[in-house]
mmCIF file of the N, C-alpha and C atoms, coordinates in Angstrom:
data_MODEL
# 
_entry.id   MODEL 
# 
loop_
_atom_site.group_PDB 
_atom_site.id 
_atom_site.type_symbol 
_atom_site.label_atom_id 
_atom_site.label_alt_id 
_atom_site.label_comp_id 
_atom_site.label_asym_id 
_atom_site.label_entity_id 
_atom_site.label_seq_id 
_atom_site.pdbx_PDB_ins_code 
_atom_site.Cartn_x 
_atom_site.Cartn_y 
_atom_site.Cartn_z 
_atom_site.occupancy 
_atom_site.B_iso_or_equiv 
_atom_site.pdbx_formal_charge 
_atom_site.auth_seq_id 
_atom_site.auth_comp_id 
_atom_site.auth_asym_id 
_atom_site.auth_atom_id 
_atom_site.pdbx_PDB_model_num 
ATOM 1   N N  . MET A 1 1  ? 69.980 157.073 100.613 1.00 0.00 ? 1  MET A N  1 
ATOM 2   C CA . MET A 1 1  ? 68.959 157.473 101.557 1.00 0.00 ? 1  MET A CA 1 
ATOM 3   C C  . MET A 1 1  ? 68.907 156.431 102.663 1.00 0.00 ? 1  MET A C  1 
ATOM 4   N N  . SER A 1 2  ? 68.958 156.875 103.899 1.00 0.00 ? 2  SER A N  1 
ATOM 5   C CA . SER A 1 2  ? 68.930 155.940 105.017 1.00 0.00 ? 2  SER A CA 1 
ATOM 6   C C  . SER A 1 2  ? 67.665 156.131 105.848 1.00 0.00 ? 2  SER A C  1 
ATOM 7   N N  . GLY A 1 3  ? 67.439 155.212 106.747 1.00 0.00 ? 3  GLY A N  1 
ATOM 8   C CA . GLY A 1 3  ? 66.266 155.284 107.609 1.00 0.00 ? 3  GLY A CA 1 
ATOM 9   C C  . GLY A 1 3  ? 65.244 154.231 107.241 1.00 0.00 ? 3  GLY A C  1 
ATOM 10  N N  . ASN A 1 4  ? 64.355 154.013 108.150 1.00 0.00 ? 4  ASN A N  1 
ATOM 11  C CA . ASN A 1 4  ? 63.283 153.043 107.929 1.00 0.00 ? 4  ASN A CA 1 
ATOM 12  C C  . ASN A 1 4  ? 62.065 153.755 107.372 1.00 0.00 ? 4  ASN A C  1 
ATOM 13  N N  . ARG A 1 5  ? 61.541 153.212 106.297 1.00 0.00 ? 5  ARG A N  1 
ATOM 14  C CA . ARG A 1 5  ? 60.368 153.801 105.653 1.00 0.00 ? 5  ARG A CA 1 
ATOM 15  C C  . ARG A 1 5  ? 59.253 152.779 105.598 1.00 0.00 ? 5  ARG A C  1 
ATOM 16  N N  . ALA A 1 6  ? 58.011 153.265 105.636 1.00 0.00 ? 6  ALA A N  1 
ATOM 17  C CA . ALA A 1 6  ? 56.856 152.365 105.608 1.00 0.00 ? 6  ALA A CA 1 
ATOM 18  C C  . ALA A 1 6  ? 55.801 152.915 104.664 1.00 0.00 ? 6  ALA A C  1 
ATOM 19  N N  . LEU A 1 7  ? 55.204 152.014 103.912 1.00 0.00 ? 7  LEU A N  1 
ATOM 20  C CA . LEU A 1 7  ? 54.065 152.352 103.064 1.00 0.00 ? 7  LEU A CA 1 
ATOM 21  C C  . LEU A 1 7  ? 52.822 151.874 103.795 1.00 0.00 ? 7  LEU A C  1 
ATOM 22  N N  . LEU A 1 8  ? 51.965 152.811 104.172 1.00 0.00 ? 8  LEU A N  1 
ATOM 23  C CA . LEU A 1 8  ? 50.764 152.473 104.931 1.00 0.00 ? 8  LEU A CA 1 
ATOM 24  C C  . LEU A 1 8  ? 49.631 152.114 103.990 1.00 0.00 ? 8  LEU A C  1 
ATOM 25  N N  . ASP A 1 9  ? 48.928 151.040 104.307 1.00 0.00 ? 9  ASP A N  1 
ATOM 26  C CA . ASP A 1 9  ? 47.759 150.684 103.512 1.00 0.00 ? 9  ASP A CA 1 
ATOM 27  C C  . ASP A 1 9  ? 46.497 151.089 104.276 1.00 0.00 ? 9  ASP A C  1 
ATOM 28  N N  . SER A 1 10 ? 45.364 150.935 103.637 1.00 0.00 ? 10 SER A N  1 
ATOM 29  C CA . SER A 1 10 ? 44.105 151.407 104.219 1.00 0.00 ? 10 SER A CA 1 
ATOM 30  C C  . SER A 1 10 ? 43.782 150.696 105.534 1.00 0.00 ? 10 SER A C  1 
ATOM 31  N N  . ASN A 1 11 ? 44.116 149.418 105.648 1.00 0.00 ? 11 ASN A N  1 
ATOM 32  C CA . ASN A 1 11 ? 43.820 148.688 106.889 1.00 0.00 ? 11 ASN A CA 1 
ATOM 33  C C  . ASN A 1 11 ? 44.543 149.290 108.085 1.00 0.00 ? 11 ASN A C  1 
ATOM 34  N N  . ILE A 1 12 ? 45.792 149.637 107.925 1.00 0.00 ? 12 ILE A N  1 
ATOM 35  C CA . ILE A 1 12 ? 46.571 150.224 109.019 1.00 0.00 ? 12 ILE A CA 1 
ATOM 36  C C  . ILE A 1 12 ? 45.992 151.571 109.417 1.00 0.00 ? 12 ILE A C  1 
ATOM 37  N N  . ILE A 1 13 ? 45.637 152.391 108.446 1.00 0.00 ? 13 ILE A N  1 
ATOM 38  C CA . ILE A 1 13 ? 45.091 153.720 108.739 1.00 0.00 ? 13 ILE A CA 1 
ATOM 39  C C  . ILE A 1 13 ? 43.750 153.601 109.452 1.00 0.00 ? 13 ILE A C  1 
ATOM 40  N N  . ILE A 1 14 ? 42.902 152.693 108.989 1.00 0.00 ? 14 ILE A N  1 
ATOM 41  C CA . ILE A 1 14 ? 41.588 152.512 109.615 1.00 0.00 ? 14 ILE A CA 1 
ATOM 42  C C  . ILE A 1 14 ? 41.740 151.970 111.034 1.00 0.00 ? 14 ILE A C  1 
ATOM 43  N N  . LEU A 1 15 ? 42.600 150.971 111.231 1.00 0.00 ? 15 LEU A N  1 
ATOM 44  C CA . LEU A 1 15 ? 42.814 150.429 112.577 1.00 0.00 ? 15 LEU A CA 1 
ATOM 45  C C  . LEU A 1 15 ? 43.410 151.481 113.504 1.00 0.00 ? 15 LEU A C  1 
ATOM 46  N N  . ALA A 1 16 ? 44.289 152.306 113.002 1.00 0.00 ? 16 ALA A N  1 
ATOM 47  C CA . ALA A 1 16 ? 44.871 153.374 113.823 1.00 0.00 ? 16 ALA A CA 1 
ATOM 48  C C  . ALA A 1 16 ? 43.809 154.390 114.217 1.00 0.00 ? 16 ALA A C  1 
ATOM 49  N N  . SER A 1 17 ? 42.901 154.704 113.312 1.00 0.00 ? 17 SER A N  1 
ATOM 50  C CA . SER A 1 17 ? 41.848 155.669 113.633 1.00 0.00 ? 17 SER A CA 1 
ATOM 51  C C  . SER A 1 17 ? 40.869 155.116 114.668 1.00 0.00 ? 17 SER A C  1 
ATOM 52  N N  . LYS A 1 18 ? 40.742 153.804 114.733 1.00 0.00 ? 18 LYS A N  1 
ATOM 53  C CA . LYS A 1 18 ? 39.872 153.159 115.723 1.00 0.00 ? 18 LYS A CA 1 
ATOM 54  C C  . LYS A 1 18 ? 40.620 152.792 116.998 1.00 0.00 ? 18 LYS A C  1 
ATOM 55  N N  . GLU A 1 19 ? 41.909 153.169 117.063 1.00 0.00 ? 19 GLU A N  1 
ATOM 56  C CA . GLU A 1 19 ? 42.779 152.901 118.210 1.00 0.00 ? 19 GLU A CA 1 
ATOM 57  C C  . GLU A 1 19 ? 42.910 151.420 118.517 1.00 0.00 ? 19 GLU A C  1 
ATOM 58  N N  . LYS A 1 20 ? 42.923 150.586 117.470 1.00 0.00 ? 20 LYS A N  1 
ATOM 59  C CA . LYS A 1 20 ? 43.083 149.142 117.649 1.00 0.00 ? 20 LYS A CA 1 
ATOM 60  C C  . LYS A 1 20 ? 44.538 148.708 117.490 1.00 0.00 ? 20 LYS A C  1 
ATOM 61  N N  . ILE A 1 21 ? 45.395 149.617 117.065 1.00 0.00 ? 21 ILE A N  1 
ATOM 62  C CA . ILE A 1 21 ? 46.829 149.342 117.024 1.00 0.00 ? 21 ILE A CA 1 
ATOM 63  C C  . ILE A 1 21 ? 47.544 150.468 117.761 1.00 0.00 ? 21 ILE A C  1 
ATOM 64  N N  . ASP A 1 22 ? 48.718 150.160 118.276 1.00 0.00 ? 22 ASP A N  1 
ATOM 65  C CA . ASP A 1 22 ? 49.500 151.134 119.029 1.00 0.00 ? 22 ASP A CA 1 
ATOM 66  C C  . ASP A 1 22 ? 50.290 152.010 118.054 1.00 0.00 ? 22 ASP A C  1 
ATOM 67  N N  . ILE A 1 23 ? 49.812 153.209 117.858 1.00 0.00 ? 23 ILE A N  1 
ATOM 68  C CA . ILE A 1 23 ? 50.438 154.116 116.890 1.00 0.00 ? 23 ILE A CA 1 
ATOM 69  C C  . ILE A 1 23 ? 51.800 154.601 117.371 1.00 0.00 ? 23 ILE A C  1 
ATOM 70  N N  . GLU A 1 24 ? 51.959 154.749 118.665 1.00 0.00 ? 24 GLU A N  1 
ATOM 71  C CA . GLU A 1 24 ? 53.243 155.183 119.215 1.00 0.00 ? 24 GLU A CA 1 
ATOM 72  C C  . GLU A 1 24 ? 54.342 154.173 118.878 1.00 0.00 ? 24 GLU A C  1 
ATOM 73  N N  . LYS A 1 25 ? 54.024 152.906 118.975 1.00 0.00 ? 25 LYS A N  1 
ATOM 74  C CA . LYS A 1 25 ? 54.999 151.857 118.645 1.00 0.00 ? 25 LYS A CA 1 
ATOM 75  C C  . LYS A 1 25 ? 55.336 151.896 117.152 1.00 0.00 ? 25 LYS A C  1 
ATOM 76  N N  . LEU A 1 26 ? 54.331 152.161 116.336 1.00 0.00 ? 26 LEU A N  1 
ATOM 77  C CA . LEU A 1 26 ? 54.552 152.278 114.897 1.00 0.00 ? 26 LEU A CA 1 
ATOM 78  C C  . LEU A 1 26 ? 55.492 153.449 114.587 1.00 0.00 ? 26 LEU A C  1 
ATOM 79  N N  . PHE A 1 27 ? 55.274 154.571 115.259 1.00 0.00 ? 27 PHE A N  1 
ATOM 80  C CA . PHE A 1 27 ? 56.117 155.754 115.043 1.00 0.00 ? 27 PHE A CA 1 
ATOM 81  C C  . PHE A 1 27 ? 57.548 155.526 115.513 1.00 0.00 ? 27 PHE A C  1 
ATOM 82  N N  . GLU A 1 28 ? 57.733 154.691 116.532 1.00 0.00 ? 28 GLU A N  1 
ATOM 83  C CA . GLU A 1 28 ? 59.074 154.398 117.026 1.00 0.00 ? 28 GLU A CA 1 
ATOM 84  C C  . GLU A 1 28 ? 59.886 153.576 116.029 1.00 0.00 ? 28 GLU A C  1 
ATOM 85  N N  . ASN A 1 29 ? 59.220 152.716 115.271 1.00 0.00 ? 29 ASN A N  1 
ATOM 86  C CA . ASN A 1 29 ? 59.925 151.785 114.392 1.00 0.00 ? 29 ASN A CA 1 
ATOM 87  C C  . ASN A 1 29 ? 60.288 152.357 113.035 1.00 0.00 ? 29 ASN A C  1 
ATOM 88  N N  . TYR A 1 30 ? 59.604 153.417 112.607 1.00 0.00 ? 30 TYR A N  1 
ATOM 89  C CA . TYR A 1 30 ? 59.837 153.956 111.268 1.00 0.00 ? 30 TYR A CA 1 
ATOM 90  C C  . TYR A 1 30 ? 60.091 155.454 111.307 1.00 0.00 ? 30 TYR A C  1 
ATOM 91  N N  . ASP A 1 31 ? 60.883 155.929 110.364 1.00 0.00 ? 31 ASP A N  1 
ATOM 92  C CA . ASP A 1 31 ? 61.223 157.350 110.293 1.00 0.00 ? 31 ASP A CA 1 
ATOM 93  C C  . ASP A 1 31 ? 60.296 158.110 109.347 1.00 0.00 ? 31 ASP A C  1 
ATOM 94  N N  . THR A 1 32 ? 59.909 157.467 108.257 1.00 0.00 ? 32 THR A N  1 
ATOM 95  C CA . THR A 1 32 ? 59.116 158.121 107.218 1.00 0.00 ? 32 THR A CA 1 
ATOM 96  C C  . THR A 1 32 ? 57.958 157.221 106.816 1.00 0.00 ? 32 THR A C  1 
ATOM 97  N N  . PHE A 1 33 ? 56.800 157.845 106.588 1.00 0.00 ? 33 PHE A N  1 
ATOM 98  C CA . PHE A 1 33 ? 55.611 157.106 106.186 1.00 0.00 ? 33 PHE A CA 1 
ATOM 99  C C  . PHE A 1 33 ? 55.113 157.617 104.841 1.00 0.00 ? 33 PHE A C  1 
ATOM 100 N N  . PHE A 1 34 ? 54.623 156.686 104.034 1.00 0.00 ? 34 PHE A N  1 
ATOM 101 C CA . PHE A 1 34 ? 54.079 157.022 102.727 1.00 0.00 ? 34 PHE A CA 1 
ATOM 102 C C  . PHE A 1 34 ? 52.673 156.434 102.612 1.00 0.00 ? 34 PHE A C  1 
ATOM 103 N N  . VAL A 1 35 ? 51.820 157.128 101.880 1.00 0.00 ? 35 VAL A N  1 
ATOM 104 C CA . VAL A 1 35 ? 50.464 156.650 101.593 1.00 0.00 ? 35 VAL A CA 1 
ATOM 105 C C  . VAL A 1 35 ? 50.255 156.808 100.096 1.00 0.00 ? 35 VAL A C  1 
ATOM 106 N N  . SER A 1 36 ? 49.824 155.731 99.429  1.00 0.00 ? 36 SER A N  1 
ATOM 107 C CA . SER A 1 36 ? 49.588 155.815 97.986  1.00 0.00 ? 36 SER A CA 1 
ATOM 108 C C  . SER A 1 36 ? 48.299 156.585 97.727  1.00 0.00 ? 36 SER A C  1 
ATOM 109 N N  . ILE A 1 37 ? 48.143 157.069 96.539  1.00 0.00 ? 37 ILE A N  1 
ATOM 110 C CA . ILE A 1 37 ? 46.938 157.813 96.155  1.00 0.00 ? 37 ILE A CA 1 
ATOM 111 C C  . ILE A 1 37 ? 45.714 156.915 96.218  1.00 0.00 ? 37 ILE A C  1 
ATOM 112 N N  . ILE A 1 38 ? 45.866 155.648 95.906  1.00 0.00 ? 38 ILE A N  1 
ATOM 113 C CA . ILE A 1 38 ? 44.760 154.689 95.974  1.00 0.00 ? 38 ILE A CA 1 
ATOM 114 C C  . ILE A 1 38 ? 44.308 154.516 97.423  1.00 0.00 ? 38 ILE A C  1 
ATOM 115 N N  . THR A 1 39 ? 45.260 154.346 98.330  1.00 0.00 ? 39 THR A N  1 
ATOM 116 C CA . THR A 1 39 ? 44.929 154.228 99.755  1.00 0.00 ? 39 THR A CA 1 
ATOM 117 C C  . THR A 1 39 ? 44.257 155.493 100.249 1.00 0.00 ? 39 THR A C  1 
ATOM 118 N N  . TYR A 1 40 ? 44.756 156.634 99.835  1.00 0.00 ? 40 TYR A N  1 
ATOM 119 C CA . TYR A 1 40 ? 44.155 157.917 100.210 1.00 0.00 ? 40 TYR A CA 1 
ATOM 120 C C  . TYR A 1 40 ? 42.698 157.976 99.791  1.00 0.00 ? 40 TYR A C  1 
ATOM 121 N N  . MET A 1 41 ? 42.411 157.550 98.586  1.00 0.00 ? 41 MET A N  1 
ATOM 122 C CA . MET A 1 41 ? 41.024 157.589 98.095  1.00 0.00 ? 41 MET A CA 1 
ATOM 123 C C  . MET A 1 41 ? 40.155 156.554 98.807  1.00 0.00 ? 41 MET A C  1 
ATOM 124 N N  . GLU A 1 42 ? 40.715 155.398 99.146  1.00 0.00 ? 42 GLU A N  1 
ATOM 125 C CA . GLU A 1 42 ? 39.957 154.365 99.848  1.00 0.00 ? 42 GLU A CA 1 
ATOM 126 C C  . GLU A 1 42 ? 39.522 154.815 101.238 1.00 0.00 ? 42 GLU A C  1 
ATOM 127 N N  . VAL A 1 43 ? 40.435 155.449 101.924 1.00 0.00 ? 43 VAL A N  1 
ATOM 128 C CA . VAL A 1 43 ? 40.147 155.863 103.304 1.00 0.00 ? 43 VAL A CA 1 
ATOM 129 C C  . VAL A 1 43 ? 39.290 157.107 103.293 1.00 0.00 ? 43 VAL A C  1 
# 
């Protein structure tokens, strides 16, 4: 399996929802994103 993958934690998701990080830049750097069930429940 090739490509860049990222596991998102609750801090990244919360900061992205508040527009405190550049989501476009994040999307440029990675091909696939994963969120754990724990992070899902936290957010």
